[in-house]
PAMI-205041 format. One record per residue (C-alpha): residue number from 1; x, y, z. Coordinates in steps of 0.25 Angstrom, whole numbers, padded with zeros to 4 digits. Example, Ala and Ser with C-alpha at 12.3 -4.5 7.8 and 13.67 -1.06 7.14 Angstrom:
% residues 2
k,east,north,up
1,0049,-0018,0031
2,0055,-0004,0029
This chain:
% residues 525
k,east,north,up
1,-0698,0390,-1434
2,-0706,0396,-1420
3,-0701,0410,-1423
4,-0703,0410,-1437
5,-0717,0406,-1435
6,-0721,0416,-1425
7,-0717,0427,-1435
8,-0722,0420,-1447
9,-0735,0423,-1438
10,-0735,0437,-1434
11,-0732,0439,-1450
12,-0745,0433,-1451
13,-0752,0440,-1440
14,-0746,0453,-1446
15,-0753,0451,-1458
16,-0766,0448,-1450
17,-0765,0460,-1442
18,-0764,0469,-1454
19,-0775,0463,-1460
20,-0784,0464,-1449
21,-0780,0480,-1448
22,-0775,0478,-1436
23,-0760,0483,-1431
24,-0751,0474,-1433
25,-0741,0479,-1422
26,-0753,0476,-1413
27,-0756,0461,-1417
28,-0740,0459,-1416
29,-0742,0462,-1402
30,-0753,0452,-1399
31,-0744,0441,-1406
32,-0733,0445,-1398
33,-0738,0443,-1386
34,-0746,0431,-1389
35,-0735,0422,-1395
36,-0728,0423,-1384
37,-0740,0419,-1374
38,-0741,0408,-1383
39,-0725,0403,-1383
40,-0723,0407,-1368
41,-0724,0391,-1365
42,-0712,0388,-1374
43,-0698,0389,-1370
44,-0689,0399,-1374
45,-0701,0406,-1383
46,-0696,0418,-1381
47,-0684,0417,-1390
48,-0693,0412,-1402
49,-0704,0422,-1398
50,-0695,0434,-1399
51,-0688,0430,-1412
52,-0701,0430,-1417
53,-0703,0445,-1412
54,-0690,0449,-1416
55,-0686,0451,-1402
56,-0675,0449,-1394
57,-0675,0437,-1385
58,-0682,0440,-1373
59,-0690,0432,-1363
60,-0696,0444,-1356
61,-0703,0449,-1368
62,-0709,0436,-1371
63,-0715,0434,-1358
64,-0721,0447,-1357
65,-0727,0445,-1371
66,-0731,0431,-1367
67,-0738,0438,-1353
68,-0745,0447,-1361
69,-0750,0437,-1373
70,-0755,0427,-1364
71,-0769,0433,-1364
72,-0771,0431,-1378
73,-0769,0416,-1376
74,-0783,0415,-1371
75,-0788,0428,-1379
76,-0789,0434,-1391
77,-0779,0446,-1395
78,-0786,0459,-1395
79,-0783,0460,-1409
80,-0789,0445,-1412
81,-0800,0451,-1404
82,-0803,0463,-1410
83,-0800,0458,-1425
84,-0812,0446,-1420
85,-0818,0436,-1429
86,-0816,0445,-1442
87,-0808,0440,-1453
88,-0795,0447,-1451
89,-0796,0445,-1434
90,-0797,0429,-1439
91,-0785,0432,-1446
92,-0778,0439,-1435
93,-0780,0428,-1425
94,-0778,0418,-1435
95,-0763,0425,-1435
96,-0763,0425,-1419
97,-0765,0411,-1420
98,-0754,0409,-1429
99,-0746,0417,-1420
100,-0748,0407,-1407
101,-0744,0395,-1416
102,-0732,0402,-1418
103,-0728,0406,-1405
104,-0731,0392,-1399
105,-0720,0387,-1408
106,-0709,0397,-1402
107,-0697,0392,-1392
108,-0701,0377,-1388
109,-0714,0375,-1390
110,-0724,0369,-1380
111,-0737,0363,-1380
112,-0741,0375,-1371
113,-0737,0385,-1382
114,-0747,0377,-1392
115,-0759,0377,-1382
116,-0755,0392,-1379
117,-0755,0394,-1396
118,-0768,0387,-1397
119,-0775,0394,-1385
120,-0770,0407,-1391
121,-0773,0405,-1406
122,-0788,0402,-1402
123,-0790,0414,-1392
124,-0787,0423,-1403
125,-0800,0417,-1410
126,-0811,0422,-1400
127,-0821,0421,-1409
128,-0819,0407,-1414
129,-0819,0394,-1404
130,-0804,0392,-1399
131,-0798,0379,-1405
132,-0784,0374,-1407
133,-0777,0387,-1415
134,-0789,0387,-1425
135,-0788,0395,-1436
136,-0797,0407,-1435
137,-0810,0407,-1445
138,-0804,0415,-1457
139,-0810,0407,-1468
140,-0798,0399,-1471
141,-0796,0384,-1468
142,-0782,0379,-1463
143,-0782,0374,-1478
144,-0783,0388,-1482
145,-0777,0398,-1471
146,-0763,0401,-1476
147,-0758,0402,-1462
148,-0765,0390,-1458
149,-0759,0383,-1470
150,-0745,0390,-1467
151,-0745,0385,-1450
152,-0751,0371,-1456
153,-0738,0371,-1465
154,-0729,0374,-1454
155,-0735,0365,-1443
156,-0726,0352,-1443
157,-0713,0361,-1443
158,-0717,0368,-1432
159,-0723,0357,-1425
160,-0710,0349,-1427
161,-0702,0360,-1422
162,-0710,0361,-1410
163,-0709,0345,-1407
164,-0694,0344,-1409
165,-0692,0357,-1399
166,-0702,0350,-1389
167,-0695,0337,-1390
168,-0680,0342,-1391
169,-0675,0335,-1402
170,-0668,0343,-1412
171,-0675,0333,-1425
172,-0689,0331,-1422
173,-0695,0318,-1423
174,-0707,0323,-1427
175,-0707,0323,-1442
176,-0719,0332,-1446
177,-0713,0337,-1457
178,-0723,0327,-1467
179,-0735,0331,-1458
180,-0748,0338,-1465
181,-0751,0348,-1455
182,-0766,0348,-1461
183,-0768,0334,-1455
184,-0777,0335,-1444
185,-0769,0336,-1432
186,-0755,0338,-1438
187,-0753,0350,-1430
188,-0762,0347,-1417
189,-0767,0359,-1409
190,-0759,0369,-1419
191,-0770,0371,-1430
192,-0782,0365,-1437
193,-0781,0356,-1445
194,-0792,0351,-1456
195,-0797,0337,-1455
196,-0805,0336,-1468
197,-0795,0326,-1475
198,-0782,0319,-1473
199,-0770,0325,-1475
200,-0766,0315,-1488
201,-0778,0321,-1496
202,-0773,0334,-1494
203,-0765,0341,-1503
204,-0756,0351,-1495
205,-0748,0356,-1506
206,-0753,0371,-1507
207,-0762,0372,-1520
208,-0755,0378,-1532
209,-0754,0393,-1536
210,-0766,0398,-1543
211,-0762,0403,-1558
212,-0760,0418,-1557
213,-0771,0427,-1561
214,-0766,0437,-1573
215,-0781,0444,-1571
216,-0789,0449,-1561
217,-0801,0442,-1557
218,-0810,0451,-1550
219,-0822,0442,-1549
220,-0813,0430,-1543
221,-0810,0438,-1532
222,-0821,0437,-1520
223,-0824,0444,-1508
224,-0822,0439,-1493
225,-0836,0440,-1487
226,-0832,0445,-1474
227,-0835,0436,-1461
228,-0847,0442,-1453
229,-0844,0448,-1439
230,-0846,0438,-1429
231,-0858,0443,-1420
232,-0857,0450,-1407
233,-0861,0445,-1394
234,-0872,0451,-1387
235,-0870,0455,-1371
236,-0878,0441,-1369
237,-0869,0432,-1376
238,-0858,0441,-1370
239,-0863,0439,-1355
240,-0867,0424,-1359
241,-0853,0421,-1362
242,-0848,0427,-1350
243,-0859,0418,-1342
244,-0852,0406,-1348
245,-0838,0409,-1342
246,-0833,0399,-1330
247,-0837,0404,-1316
248,-0836,0421,-1314
249,-0849,0421,-1309
250,-0847,0436,-1302
251,-0840,0439,-1314
252,-0850,0436,-1323
253,-0862,0443,-1314
254,-0853,0455,-1314
255,-0852,0455,-1329
256,-0868,0454,-1331
257,-0870,0465,-1322
258,-0861,0475,-1327
259,-0866,0471,-1342
260,-0881,0473,-1338
261,-0877,0488,-1331
262,-0869,0492,-1343
263,-0880,0487,-1354
264,-0890,0495,-1347
265,-0882,0506,-1347
266,-0879,0504,-1362
267,-0894,0505,-1365
268,-0896,0518,-1356
269,-0887,0524,-1364
270,-0891,0520,-1377
271,-0905,0525,-1372
272,-0900,0540,-1369
273,-0903,0538,-1354
274,-0891,0542,-1344
275,-0882,0531,-1338
276,-0875,0531,-1326
277,-0858,0531,-1327
278,-0854,0517,-1328
279,-0841,0510,-1329
280,-0839,0498,-1338
281,-0824,0496,-1334
282,-0823,0483,-1325
283,-0811,0479,-1316
284,-0808,0462,-1317
285,-0802,0456,-1303
286,-0799,0441,-1302
287,-0787,0432,-1303
288,-0781,0429,-1317
289,-0790,0420,-1327
290,-0803,0422,-1321
291,-0809,0427,-1332
292,-0806,0442,-1333
293,-0803,0444,-1347
294,-0813,0434,-1353
295,-0824,0442,-1345
296,-0818,0455,-1352
297,-0819,0452,-1364
298,-0833,0447,-1362
299,-0836,0461,-1356
300,-0830,0467,-1367
301,-0840,0460,-1374
302,-0853,0463,-1366
303,-0848,0478,-1368
304,-0849,0476,-1383
305,-0862,0471,-1383
306,-0869,0480,-1374
307,-0861,0492,-1381
308,-0853,0497,-1372
309,-0840,0495,-1381
310,-0839,0496,-1396
311,-0829,0483,-1397
312,-0829,0474,-1386
313,-0814,0470,-1386
314,-0805,0467,-1376
315,-0792,0473,-1375
316,-0784,0464,-1364
317,-0772,0472,-1357
318,-0762,0473,-1345
319,-0752,0483,-1339
320,-0742,0479,-1351
321,-0751,0483,-1362
322,-0753,0497,-1356
323,-0741,0501,-1350
324,-0729,0507,-1358
325,-0715,0508,-1353
326,-0716,0524,-1351
327,-0727,0532,-1347
328,-0734,0541,-1358
329,-0734,0528,-1366
330,-0742,0520,-1356
331,-0754,0530,-1359
332,-0753,0527,-1374
333,-0752,0511,-1372
334,-0763,0512,-1362
335,-0772,0520,-1372
336,-0767,0511,-1385
337,-0773,0499,-1377
338,-0785,0507,-1373
339,-0789,0510,-1387
340,-0787,0495,-1392
341,-0799,0492,-1381
342,-0808,0504,-1385
343,-0822,0497,-1387
344,-0820,0486,-1379
345,-0812,0481,-1366
346,-0798,0485,-1361
347,-0795,0474,-1351
348,-0782,0477,-1341
349,-0778,0464,-1335
350,-0769,0466,-1321
351,-0772,0480,-1321
352,-0768,0484,-1309
353,-0753,0483,-1314
354,-0754,0497,-1319
355,-0755,0501,-1304
356,-0741,0507,-1299
357,-0734,0514,-1310
358,-0736,0525,-1318
359,-0737,0517,-1330
360,-0748,0510,-1327
361,-0754,0522,-1321
362,-0753,0529,-1334
363,-0760,0517,-1341
364,-0771,0518,-1330
365,-0773,0534,-1334
366,-0773,0531,-1348
367,-0784,0518,-1346
368,-0791,0529,-1339
369,-0792,0539,-1348
370,-0796,0528,-1358
371,-0808,0523,-1352
372,-0812,0537,-1350
373,-0811,0541,-1364
374,-0816,0529,-1370
375,-0826,0524,-1359
376,-0836,0522,-1370
377,-0829,0511,-1377
378,-0818,0506,-1367
379,-0819,0496,-1354
380,-0808,0493,-1346
381,-0808,0480,-1338
382,-0796,0478,-1328
383,-0792,0466,-1322
384,-0782,0460,-1312
385,-0783,0453,-1298
386,-0793,0459,-1288
387,-0784,0467,-1278
388,-0773,0474,-1287
389,-0785,0478,-1297
390,-0794,0485,-1285
391,-0781,0494,-1282
392,-0778,0496,-1296
393,-0794,0501,-1298
394,-0792,0508,-1284
395,-0779,0515,-1286
396,-0784,0523,-1301
397,-0796,0531,-1298
398,-0798,0533,-1313
399,-0800,0517,-1313
400,-0807,0518,-1301
401,-0819,0525,-1306
402,-0820,0517,-1319
403,-0819,0503,-1313
404,-0831,0501,-1305
405,-0834,0487,-1308
406,-0824,0475,-1302
407,-0826,0462,-1307
408,-0820,0449,-1299
409,-0816,0436,-1307
410,-0814,0426,-1296
411,-0805,0413,-1298
412,-0811,0400,-1304
413,-0814,0389,-1298
414,-0808,0375,-1300
415,-0822,0371,-1307
416,-0821,0384,-1315
417,-0808,0382,-1320
418,-0811,0369,-1325
419,-0824,0374,-1332
420,-0814,0386,-1337
421,-0803,0374,-1343
422,-0814,0366,-1349
423,-0819,0378,-1355
424,-0808,0383,-1362
425,-0806,0369,-1367
426,-0819,0368,-1374
427,-0818,0382,-1380
428,-0804,0378,-1387
429,-0812,0364,-1394
430,-0802,0355,-1382
431,-0809,0345,-1373
432,-0804,0340,-1360
433,-0800,0325,-1358
434,-0801,0318,-1347
435,-0795,0322,-1336
436,-0791,0335,-1342
437,-0801,0342,-1332
438,-0795,0334,-1320
439,-0780,0338,-1323
440,-0786,0352,-1325
441,-0790,0352,-1310
442,-0776,0346,-1305
443,-0769,0357,-1311
444,-0778,0367,-1306
445,-0777,0361,-1291
446,-0762,0366,-1292
447,-0764,0378,-1296
448,-0763,0390,-1285
449,-0775,0395,-1284
450,-0770,0410,-1282
451,-0772,0422,-1288
452,-0760,0419,-1298
453,-0771,0407,-1302
454,-0774,0408,-1317
455,-0788,0403,-1316
456,-0793,0402,-1331
457,-0780,0405,-1334
458,-0776,0391,-1329
459,-0786,0384,-1336
460,-0782,0391,-1351
461,-0767,0389,-1348
462,-0770,0374,-1344
463,-0778,0372,-1356
464,-0769,0380,-1365
465,-0758,0372,-1361
466,-0767,0360,-1363
467,-0770,0363,-1377
468,-0755,0365,-1381
469,-0752,0350,-1373
470,-0765,0344,-1381
471,-0760,0349,-1395
472,-0745,0344,-1391
473,-0751,0329,-1388
474,-0757,0329,-1402
475,-0745,0332,-1409
476,-0741,0319,-1415
477,-0757,0316,-1417
478,-0759,0314,-1431
479,-0774,0316,-1433
480,-0779,0318,-1419
481,-0793,0317,-1417
482,-0804,0329,-1413
483,-0804,0322,-1399
484,-0789,0322,-1399
485,-0788,0337,-1403
486,-0800,0341,-1393
487,-0797,0333,-1380
488,-0786,0338,-1370
489,-0781,0328,-1360
490,-0776,0330,-1345
491,-0762,0327,-1349
492,-0762,0341,-1359
493,-0765,0348,-1346
494,-0752,0343,-1339
495,-0740,0350,-1342
496,-0730,0340,-1345
497,-0719,0352,-1344
498,-0721,0360,-1333
499,-0708,0367,-1334
500,-0706,0383,-1337
501,-0710,0384,-1352
502,-0702,0399,-1355
503,-0687,0395,-1354
504,-0680,0397,-1366
505,-0674,0386,-1374
506,-0660,0378,-1367
507,-0652,0383,-1379
508,-0659,0396,-1379
509,-0649,0408,-1375
510,-0659,0420,-1374
511,-0654,0434,-1375
512,-0658,0440,-1362
513,-0662,0433,-1347
514,-0674,0424,-1348
515,-0684,0432,-1339
516,-0698,0428,-1337
517,-0707,0437,-1330
518,-0717,0432,-1320
519,-0730,0431,-1328
520,-0742,0437,-1324
521,-0757,0433,-1323
522,-0765,0433,-1335
523,-0780,0432,-1336
524,-0787,0420,-1343
525,-0802,0418,-1343
């Protein structure tokens, strides 16, 4: 069931990508890593994941994909961000949400995976306030959207299987075959349900087929008006959004300063005056989870609003997306990545990982050439730990002359992390019940606050897991109230099963030894 569901979701993604005019292979590459990142909390998920992608079972390949896809559990994929709020973009984001839903059922489903799917699906709709797996604004409701209808039709069967596998019972005691998936709360946390009328009053049978039309009726065809484009943000709006971020006082001051300098420089050029050479590329240094990616996205928007960039998109990559398996191919791969960032910002996380070998050197040389050839419409931001980043810039003369501004991101205080946790919950339409912040503080106090501490990532991961447990807690509530749907309890923050999640099922025989690589740190605002 889980493998088939993912394959079906991928087929819908292919159709959405084709309709949007983007490459299906690129869309599939996004879905590949995103589905692994959602499913990684489930035991044995790599077996179903590999089967869905028609690959030989490989825990290593699954974990590599999951690591690469974690960033998309908190932010839109490049294609979803590029397509934006257009009708084709909404359909593509919706298809990615379906991939997230299917991925949550791989292996032995867990509340953590449900939470990851909820947050990741919401993240693919950057122009919409995130809610638990809400459908994109496509002009269709769950009653008229075929994809939602199909998911709701299959929901009882999927949930019954999940409950059976979670309880270890062969014949599920949860009989959901007669459950109306349209009833409010029928499938809590995994999809919207209309509340306008009771289930008994709704005709669940599909409408009768319309009689065949034998003659063309051109007068009946009504052209659907195009949705108006979303207004672009002004510089002032971007800076106001920056100022609303928790903490980061010195970062905000430096971004304001850079904005003023570049804005005046742009005005001088427009007026025909000479302008000094001002580099727009930046170095972000700081520990994981201190907001570097979030600020980079805002920088892209600010530069677009000023007129320094034509599109303002953010393309986030790391070494694995720049370096190929052999010399010569790395230059091509790096140039292709840079091309996706033309008109916007190329954000390279842990950029110092390019040091130390000829493959990384080839990638750096290609980046320097791209920065020179497209200096009027490409900005590069490199990020990572402070000491390695200083060495990275110093060891490459071509980079040293182009990266003259370094912005340091300090670790968050306890109060700031509590504020971040509260803000993240509110933006996802959740309220923190009594004791939630106290439990958050208790778990925060148990963390080692060294360079490996996740900062904002810690808060997001805790919220993501809590959202999944909240959905699981309401699974047998027939019609939960709005307050129940919105309120997280302290118990939702507590993991009842702290054992490792990624081991395969006991009865599974992998085709190769299971080896899990060390997980690199990830950036989360």
